[in-house]
C-alpha positions, 0 to 999 in steps of 0.5 A: 202893397205893390211895387213896380220895376220899369213900369212892370207891377210886382205882386206881394206874392212874387215878393214873398217868393223872392224873399224866400229864395234870396233873403229879405236883406237882398232887397228893399222897397224904394222910391228910386224908380217911379213912384213905387219901386223895388231895388234889387241888390246884386241883380239887374232889373232884367234878371229880376223881371226874368225871376218874377216871370218864372214865378208867375209862370209857376203860378199859371202852371197850377201849383199855386192854384192847386194849393189855393183850392185845397180845403186844408189851406183855405184860411191861408192868405196868398203870402202864406201859400207863397211860403209853401210853393218852394216845398211843392212839386207836381207828381202824376200817377196812372190809375191803380198805382200805389202812392205809398204803403202803410209803414213807408217813411213819410216824405211829405203829404199830398194835395189832390189836384185832379183824379181820386186817391183811396186811403185804406188798411189791408189785412194779412188775408188781403181784405181791404177797408177804405178809410177815405177817398180823397178827391180834388181839393182834398189832402192826405198823408199829413197825419204822418208828418209827426210819426216816426212809424211812417204812413199810418195807412196805404194810398192808391189812385183809383183813377189817373191823378195829378197830385201836389207833393208838399215835401216834409222837411220844407213844410215843417220849416214853414210850419215853424215860422207860420202859426196860420199853417200850424192851426190849419194842420191842427184843424186837419187832424181834428177832421181826420179824427172825426172821420175815423169816429164816424167810420167806426160808428158806421161799421159797428152800429149801422147796417148796410142800408143805413151806411149807404143812406148816410153816405149819400146824404153826406155827399149830396150838393144840397147847398147848391140847391140840387140834391145830387150825388156825383160819384167820383169813385167806382161802385166797387170802391164805394162798396169797399168804403161802406164795408159791404159786398158789391152785389149788396150795394147794387141791390140796395141802390135798386131798392132805393130807386124802386122805393122812390128815394133816389133816381140813378143816372150813370154816376149821378144819383139824385136824392128824391126824398132826402127826409126819408133817407135821413130816416133810413140813415138814423135807423127809424126805418130800415132798407128792408122795410122799404116797399119795392 
């Protein structure tokens, strides 16, 4: 559905935004201006056009686009995304900056617009276990929305990053009024549970070669016809994520390449023999058995 004001189109997204900020009782669709129009009580048409222009500028500025690209919100319509825009603000972080620490009070959750963020646990001895690396389109921190104990893990940037913070109270208010958002959140919780189970399985039951093979297979873009992994993170961070030393990772990659499993080119890793990699990941053949 659409309206016009003095010949200017008004999108349903803009109407949703204006409804949120000024209340549905302040306007009604009418046929008084042209064939279809929006009559705004208490505001002149020029003022309304200014507000719509600001809304469109906000969309072009990236908040709407960042939320639209987020996998967590993929099943929401434009009107649902519009409900979240008032609770969103962009925040910039340089590389190696802590976004929040484990136990900090939850002030919202984040969508990665650009850059990368590691989610990790740290022991009293300073040993770090990376739980997940969030890249553009991912969100993190949503698990803490309902926890009185704060964020369950720490988060830090591993490169210069642009994030969108969805503030807790405003998001929960939208959640109460929109079942689609609630279902999206439940789905996100299920994905996190699956990730943690897989992490426990990898660390407890698989050797370093199996972990690396499984990681490469999970990250390759074979759906695009190219079995290529482009690392969004440094090898040091990847080693920590896999629970192995950096030297071990370098040796494994060299062994995989010498055995014809992969081809290394900077941050790109081409998978030359995916089926053999699956065999390594499953434990049917070990990395040590590969011929170098």
